[in-house]
RORO-29624 format. One record per residue (C-alpha): residue number from 1; residue in three letters; x, y, z. Coordinates in nm, 2 decimals, m for minus. Each point is the difference from the previous one (the first is absolute). Last residue first. Layout:
# RORO-29624
[r NUM, 'Ala', [X, Y, Z]]
...
***
This chain:
# RORO-29624
[r 272, 'Leu', [m1.33, m1.59, m3.76]]
[r 271, 'Lys', [0.21, m0.30, m0.07]]
[r 270, 'Arg', [m0.10, m0.27, 0.25]]
[r 269, 'Tyr', [0.25, m0.10, 0.27]]
[r 268, 'Arg', [m0.16, 0.06, 0.33]]
[r 267, 'Ser', [m0.37, 0.00, m0.06]]
[r 266, 'Glu', [0.06, m0.29, m0.25]]
[r 265, 'Val', [0.13, m0.21, 0.28]]
[r 264, 'Leu', [m0.32, 0.06, 0.19]]
[r 263, 'Cys', [m0.20, m0.06, m0.32]]
[r 262, 'Tyr', [0.17, m0.34, m0.03]]
[r 261, 'Leu', [m0.10, m0.08, 0.35]]
[r 260, 'Gly', [m0.37, 0.06, m0.10]]
[r 259, 'Tyr', [0.05, m0.20, m0.31]]
[r 258, 'Leu', [0.13, m0.29, 0.21]]
[r 257, 'Leu', [m0.31, 0.02, 0.22]]
[r 256, 'Leu', [m0.21, 0.00, m0.32]]
[r 255, 'Gly', [0.19, m0.31, m0.11]]
[r 254, 'Ala', [m0.06, m0.17, 0.33]]
[r 253, 'Ala', [m0.37, 0.07, m0.04]]
[r 252, 'Val', [0.01, m0.15, m0.35]]
[r 251, 'Leu', [0.16, m0.32, 0.14]]
[r 250, 'Gly', [m0.22, m0.02, 0.30]]
[r 249, 'Leu', [m0.31, 0.05, m0.22]]
[r 248, 'Leu', [0.12, m0.29, m0.21]]
[r 247, 'Phe', [0.04, m0.22, 0.31]]
[r 246, 'Ser', [m0.33, 0.10, 0.14]]
[r 245, 'Gly', [m0.17, m0.05, m0.34]]
[r 244, 'Tyr', [0.12, m0.36, m0.05]]
[r 243, 'Pro', [m0.28, m0.01, m0.26]]
[r 242, 'Gln', [m0.11, 0.36, m0.06]]
[r 241, 'Arg', [m0.21, 0.20, 0.24]]
[r 240, 'Ala', [0.30, 0.16, 0.17]]
[r 239, 'Val', [0.12, 0.15, m0.34]]
[r 238, 'Glu', [m0.35, 0.15, m0.05]]
[r 237, 'Lys', [0.02, 0.15, 0.35]]
[r 236, 'Leu', [0.33, 0.16, m0.09]]
[r 235, 'Ala', [m0.16, 0.16, m0.30]]
[r 234, 'Gly', [m0.29, 0.13, 0.20]]
[r 233, 'Gly', [0.24, 0.17, 0.25]]
[r 232, 'Leu', [0.19, 0.16, m0.29]]
[r 231, 'Gly', [m0.32, 0.12, m0.18]]
[r 230, 'Ile', [m0.29, m0.19, m0.15]]
[r 229, 'Ala', [m0.26, 0.04, m0.27]]
[r 228, 'Glu', [m0.24, m0.29, m0.05]]
[r 227, 'Gln', [m0.28, 0.18, 0.20]]
[r 226, 'Ser', [0.00, 0.26, m0.28]]
[r 225, 'Asp', [m0.19, m0.24, m0.22]]
[r 224, 'Tyr', [m0.03, 0.09, m0.37]]
[r 223, 'Glu', [0.12, m0.35, m0.08]]
[r 222, 'Leu', [0.26, 0.12, m0.25]]
[r 221, 'Ala', [0.08, 0.30, 0.22]]
[r 220, 'Ala', [0.03, m0.18, 0.33]]
[r 219, 'Lys', [0.21, m0.27, m0.17]]
[r 218, 'Val', [0.24, 0.26, m0.13]]
[r 217, 'Leu', [0.03, 0.14, 0.35]]
[r 216, 'Phe', [0.04, m0.35, 0.13]]
[r 215, 'Val', [0.30, m0.07, m0.23]]
[r 214, 'Gly', [0.16, 0.33, 0.09]]
[r 213, 'Ile', [m0.02, m0.05, 0.37]]
[r 212, 'Leu', [0.14, m0.36, m0.03]]
[r 211, 'Ala', [0.29, 0.12, m0.22]]
[r 210, 'Phe', [0.08, 0.28, 0.24]]
[r 209, 'Val', [0.03, m0.24, 0.29]]
[r 208, 'Val', [0.21, m0.25, m0.19]]
[r 207, 'Gly', [0.23, 0.28, m0.13]]
[r 206, 'Arg', [0.03, 0.14, 0.35]]
[r 205, 'Ala', [0.13, m0.34, 0.12]]
[r 204, 'Ile', [0.25, m0.02, m0.28]]
[r 203, 'His', [0.11, 0.35, 0.06]]
[r 202, 'Gly', [0.07, m0.07, 0.37]]
[r 201, 'Gly', [0.19, m0.32, m0.07]]
[r 200, 'Val', [0.23, 0.16, m0.26]]
[r 199, 'Gly', [0.04, 0.32, 0.19]]
[r 198, 'Leu', [0.09, m0.17, 0.33]]
[r 197, 'Tyr', [0.25, m0.23, m0.16]]
[r 196, 'Thr', [0.16, 0.29, m0.20]]
[r 195, 'Ala', [0.00, 0.25, 0.29]]
[r 194, 'Ala', [0.17, m0.26, 0.22]]
[r 193, 'Lys', [0.26, m0.08, m0.26]]
[r 192, 'Arg', [0.08, 0.37, m0.05]]
[r 191, 'Glu', [0.02, 0.05, 0.38]]
[r 190, 'Gln', [0.24, m0.30, 0.03]]
[r 189, 'Glu', [0.22, 0.14, m0.28]]
[r 188, 'Ser', [0.01, 0.34, 0.17]]
[r 187, 'Met', [m0.21, 0.28, m0.13]]
[r 186, 'Glu', [0.11, 0.36, m0.09]]
[r 185, 'Gly', [0.09, m0.09, m0.36]]
[r 184, 'Leu', [m0.34, m0.17, m0.04]]
[r 183, 'Lys', [m0.19, 0.32, 0.03]]
[r 182, 'Phe', [m0.32, m0.18, m0.07]]
[r 181, 'Asp', [m0.27, 0.07, m0.26]]
[r 180, 'Glu', [0.17, m0.23, m0.26]]
[r 179, 'Leu', [m0.04, m0.28, 0.26]]
[r 178, 'Phe', [m0.37, m0.02, m0.09]]
[r 177, 'Gly', [0.10, m0.16, m0.33]]
[r 176, 'Gln', [0.07, m0.33, 0.18]]
[r 175, 'Thr', [m0.08, m0.16, m0.34]]
[r 174, 'Ala', [m0.24, m0.26, 0.12]]
[r 173, 'Ala', [m0.14, 0.20, 0.29]]
[r 172, 'Gln', [m0.04, 0.31, m0.21]]
[r 171, 'Tyr', [m0.17, m0.20, m0.27]]
[r 170, 'Gly', [m0.24, m0.15, 0.26]]
[r 169, 'Gln', [m0.09, 0.34, 0.13]]
[r 168, 'Tyr', [m0.05, 0.11, m0.36]]
[r 167, 'Ala', [m0.24, m0.29, m0.05]]
[r 166, 'Ala', [m0.20, 0.11, 0.30]]
[r 165, 'Ile', [0.00, 0.36, m0.13]]
[r 164, 'Gly', [m0.14, m0.13, m0.33]]
[r 163, 'Ile', [m0.27, m0.19, 0.20]]
[r 162, 'Val', [m0.08, 0.33, 0.17]]
[r 161, 'Val', [m0.03, 0.17, m0.35]]
[r 160, 'Ile', [m0.22, m0.29, m0.12]]
[r 159, 'Gly', [m0.23, 0.04, 0.30]]
[r 158, 'Ala', [m0.02, 0.38, m0.05]]
[r 157, 'Leu', [m0.09, m0.06, m0.37]]
[r 156, 'Thr', [m0.28, m0.23, 0.09]]
[r 155, 'Val', [m0.13, 0.25, 0.26]]
[r 154, 'Leu', [0.01, 0.27, m0.27]]
[r 153, 'Ala', [m0.17, m0.21, m0.26]]
[r 152, 'Val', [m0.28, m0.10, 0.23]]
[r 151, 'Gly', [m0.04, 0.36, 0.10]]
[r 150, 'Gly', [m0.05, 0.12, m0.35]]
[r 149, 'Pro', [m0.28, 0.23, 0.12]]
[r 148, 'Trp', [0.04, m0.01, 0.38]]
[r 147, 'Gly', [m0.18, m0.25, 0.21]]
[r 146, 'Leu', [0.30, m0.24, m0.01]]
[r 145, 'Val', [0.21, 0.28, 0.15]]
[r 144, 'Thr', [m0.23, 0.03, 0.31]]
[r 143, 'Ala', [m0.02, m0.38, 0.04]]
[r 142, 'Thr', [0.38, m0.02, m0.01]]
[r 141, 'Gln', [0.04, 0.26, 0.27]]
[r 140, 'Gln', [m0.26, m0.18, 0.22]]
[r 139, 'Gln', [0.16, m0.34, m0.06]]
[r 138, 'Glu', [0.35, 0.13, 0.08]]
[r 137, 'Ser', [m0.13, 0.18, 0.31]]
[r 136, 'Gly', [m0.18, m0.32, 0.12]]
[r 135, 'Gly', [0.21, m0.03, 0.32]]
[r 134, 'Ser', [0.21, 0.31, 0.07]]
[r 133, 'Ser', [m0.17, 0.05, 0.33]]
[r 132, 'Val', [m0.01, 0.33, 0.20]]
[r 131, 'Ser', [m0.10, m0.05, 0.36]]
[r 130, 'Glu', [0.31, 0.14, 0.15]]
[r 129, 'Gly', [0.07, 0.25, m0.27]]
[r 128, 'Ser', [m0.12, 0.32, 0.17]]
[r 127, 'Gly', [0.22, m0.04, 0.30]]
[r 126, 'Ala', [0.27, 0.25, m0.12]]
[r 125, 'Val', [0.25, m0.28, m0.02]]
[r 124, 'Ile', [m0.25, m0.21, m0.20]]
[r 123, 'Ala', [m0.06, 0.29, m0.24]]
[r 122, 'Trp', [0.38, 0.05, m0.03]]
[r 121, 'Ala', [0.03, m0.36, m0.12]]
[r 120, 'Phe', [m0.29, 0.04, m0.25]]
[r 119, 'Ala', [0.16, 0.32, m0.14]]
[r 118, 'Ser', [0.33, m0.19, m0.03]]
[r 117, 'Leu', [m0.17, m0.28, m0.19]]
[r 116, 'Ser', [m0.18, 0.24, m0.23]]
[r 115, 'Gly', [0.32, 0.18, m0.08]]
[r 114, 'Tyr', [0.16, m0.34, m0.05]]
[r 113, 'Ile', [m0.25, m0.09, m0.27]]
[r 112, 'Val', [m0.03, 0.34, m0.17]]
[r 111, 'Thr', [0.37, 0.07, m0.01]]
[r 110, 'Arg', [0.06, m0.36, m0.11]]
[r 109, 'Gly', [m0.22, 0.06, m0.30]]
[r 108, 'Leu', [0.17, 0.32, m0.08]]
[r 107, 'Ser', [0.34, m0.18, 0.02]]
[r 106, 'Phe', [m0.13, m0.27, m0.24]]
[r 105, 'Ala', [m0.11, 0.28, m0.25]]
[r 104, 'Arg', [0.34, 0.17, 0.04]]
[r 103, 'Lys', [0.18, m0.32, m0.08]]
[r 102, 'Ala', [m0.22, m0.06, m0.30]]
[r 101, 'His', [0.08, 0.35, m0.13]]
[r 100, 'Ala', [0.37, m0.06, 0.04]]
[r 99, 'Glu', [m0.03, m0.33, m0.19]]
[r 98, 'Val', [m0.19, 0.16, m0.28]]
[r 97, 'Gly', [0.27, 0.27, m0.06]]
[r 96, 'Glu', [0.30, 0.01, 0.23]]
[r 95, 'Lys', [0.14, m0.18, 0.31]]
[r 94, 'Asp', [0.31, 0.06, 0.22]]
[r 93, 'Arg', [m0.12, 0.29, 0.22]]
[r 92, 'Pro', [m0.35, m0.11, 0.05]]
[r 91, 'Gly', [m0.26, 0.29, 0.00]]
[r 90, 'Val', [0.01, 0.32, 0.18]]
[r 89, 'Val', [m0.37, 0.05, 0.08]]
[r 88, 'Val', [m0.10, m0.37, 0.02]]
[r 87, 'Glu', [0.32, m0.09, 0.19]]
[r 86, 'Val', [m0.07, 0.28, 0.25]]
[r 85, 'Leu', [m0.35, m0.15, 0.05]]
[r 84, 'Gln', [0.16, m0.34, 0.06]]
[r 83, 'Trp', [0.22, 0.16, 0.27]]
[r 82, 'Leu', [m0.31, 0.16, 0.16]]
[r 81, 'Ala', [m0.18, m0.34, 0.01]]
[r 80, 'Tyr', [0.31, m0.17, 0.15]]
[r 79, 'Gly', [0.03, 0.28, 0.27]]
[r 78, 'Thr', [m0.37, m0.03, 0.09]]
[r 77, 'Leu', [0.05, m0.38, 0.03]]
[r 76, 'Gly', [0.30, 0.05, 0.22]]
[r 75, 'Leu', [m0.17, 0.26, 0.22]]
[r 74, 'Ala', [m0.31, m0.23, 0.04]]
[r 73, 'Leu', [0.23, m0.29, 0.08]]
[r 72, 'Leu', [0.17, 0.20, 0.28]]
[r 71, 'Val', [m0.34, 0.11, 0.13]]
[r 70, 'Leu', [m0.11, m0.37, m0.02]]
[r 69, 'Leu', [0.30, m0.11, 0.20]]
[r 68, 'Ile', [m0.08, 0.24, 0.28]]
[r 67, 'Met', [m0.37, m0.09, m0.02]]
[r 66, 'Gly', [0.08, m0.37, 0.04]]
[r 65, 'Phe', [0.16, 0.05, 0.34]]
[r 64, 'Pro', [m0.21, m0.31, 0.10]]
[r 63, 'Glu', [m0.16, m0.14, m0.32]]
[r 62, 'Asp', [m0.33, 0.11, m0.15]]
[r 61, 'Ala', [0.16, 0.27, m0.21]]
[r 60, 'Val', [0.22, m0.25, m0.17]]
[r 59, 'Ala', [m0.30, m0.21, m0.10]]
[r 58, 'Gln', [m0.17, 0.30, m0.15]]
[r 57, 'Leu', [0.31, 0.07, m0.21]]
[r 56, 'Ala', [0.00, m0.36, m0.11]]
[r 55, 'Gly', [m0.36, 0.01, m0.10]]
[r 54, 'Lys', [0.06, 0.31, m0.20]]
[r 53, 'Gln', [0.29, m0.17, m0.19]]
[r 52, 'Asp', [m0.19, m0.32, m0.06]]
[r 51, 'Glu', [m0.05, m0.27, 0.27]]
[r 50, 'Pro', [0.01, m0.37, m0.02]]
[r 49, 'Asn', [m0.32, m0.17, 0.13]]
[r 48, 'Gly', [m0.05, m0.23, 0.30]]
[r 47, 'Gly', [0.10, m0.36, 0.03]]
[r 46, 'Lys', [0.27, m0.25, m0.09]]
[r 45, 'Glu', [0.21, 0.11, 0.30]]
[r 44, 'Ala', [0.33, 0.00, m0.20]]
[r 43, 'Ala', [m0.16, 0.16, m0.31]]
[r 42, 'Val', [m0.17, 0.27, 0.21]]
[r 41, 'Thr', [0.32, 0.08, 0.18]]
[r 40, 'Ile', [0.19, 0.01, m0.33]]
[r 39, 'Ala', [m0.26, 0.25, m0.13]]
[r 38, 'Leu', [0.05, 0.22, 0.30]]
[r 37, 'Val', [0.38, m0.01, m0.04]]
[r 36, 'Gly', [m0.02, 0.08, m0.37]]
[r 35, 'Ile', [m0.24, 0.29, 0.06]]
[r 34, 'Ile', [0.23, 0.13, 0.27]]
[r 33, 'Ala', [0.30, m0.02, m0.23]]
[r 32, 'Tyr', [m0.19, 0.17, m0.28]]
[r 31, 'Leu', [m0.08, 0.29, 0.24]]
[r 30, 'Val', [0.36, 0.02, 0.13]]
[r 29, 'Gly', [0.13, 0.02, m0.36]]
[r 28, 'Lys', [m0.24, 0.27, m0.10]]
[r 27, 'Gly', [0.11, 0.21, 0.30]]
[r 26, 'Ala', [0.37, m0.06, m0.08]]
[r 25, 'Phe', [m0.06, 0.11, m0.37]]
[r 24, 'Gly', [m0.17, 0.31, 0.13]]
[r 23, 'Leu', [0.27, 0.09, 0.24]]
[r 22, 'Arg', [0.24, m0.02, m0.29]]
[r 21, 'Gly', [m0.21, 0.23, m0.20]]
[r 20, 'Val', [m0.03, 0.25, 0.28]]
[r 19, 'Arg', [0.37, 0.00, 0.04]]
[r 18, 'Lys', [0.04, 0.06, m0.38]]
[r 17, 'Thr', [m0.23, 0.30, 0.03]]
[r 16, 'Trp', [0.22, 0.12, 0.29]]
[r 15, 'Pro', [0.32, m0.03, m0.21]]
[r 14, 'Asn', [m0.16, 0.21, m0.28]]
[r 13, 'Arg', [0.03, m0.18, m0.33]]
[r 12, 'Ala', [m0.37, 0.00, m0.06]]
[r 11, 'Ala', [m0.04, 0.36, 0.10]]
[r 10, 'Arg', [0.27, 0.10, m0.24]]
[r 9, 'Glu', [m0.17, m0.18, m0.29]]
[r 8, 'Ala', [m0.33, 0.15, 0.09]]
[r 7, 'Ser', [0.16, 0.35, 0.00]]
[r 6, 'Val', [0.17, m0.07, m0.34]]
[r 5, 'Gly', [m0.33, m0.12, m0.15]]
[r 4, 'Gly', [m0.19, 0.31, 0.13]]
[r 3, 'Thr', [0.27, 0.23, m0.15]]
[r 2, 'Ser', [m0.04, m0.19, m0.33]]
[r 1, 'Met', [0.25, m0.24, m0.15]]
***
């Protein structure tokens, strides 16, 4: 291993680096829990629109003492993005070959996504994000890519990848494979059961959301219509538009809330 590789490995195993990572999983968990609660409220009231991650952050800022929570969330999201960046540099400890490269690619994607969310949260804290809206961002980005040479193929491929992620979420839920990331020896029987129930419900809900996002990305490419592209908020809206939509939205929202709680357990017991 090169000197740079050894230094990166040491940095990844530093106790403070692991603390940042655990803070990141906690921040991610709180954000998903907020999204779930907001969507449950929409389902119960049968009105309004469910929020995506940026909408949830804006909703937090609008509440009394919301800025205090938003600062904590911004710290957590920054921590999660930094931890994923460490995973990109160091790579997974227990994977090799193609699987290791895939893990690194997913970590790079999470670094970009959660780095963007943390920047958005800090912009609101600083006062420059108050009027920023995430609406239409998926459509704008998709329109840009569709305009590139080979853009239709790229958007189609992106949709297929997202559908693959949805299938993987379902696989994780069915096999309870997510438990491999936990320090099970340090958990009580009740904590293991809680992590299992929360993980299964949360991964199913995420699978539904990713599947919808992927399907609409493919549809946007095939119809050459960027307006078909949706994000998390759009996926929840599509659920709400179905027959018995309020009930289905409530189920998916409850699953996202469970995933948020799962991430909080993960912040304590995940192998880092």
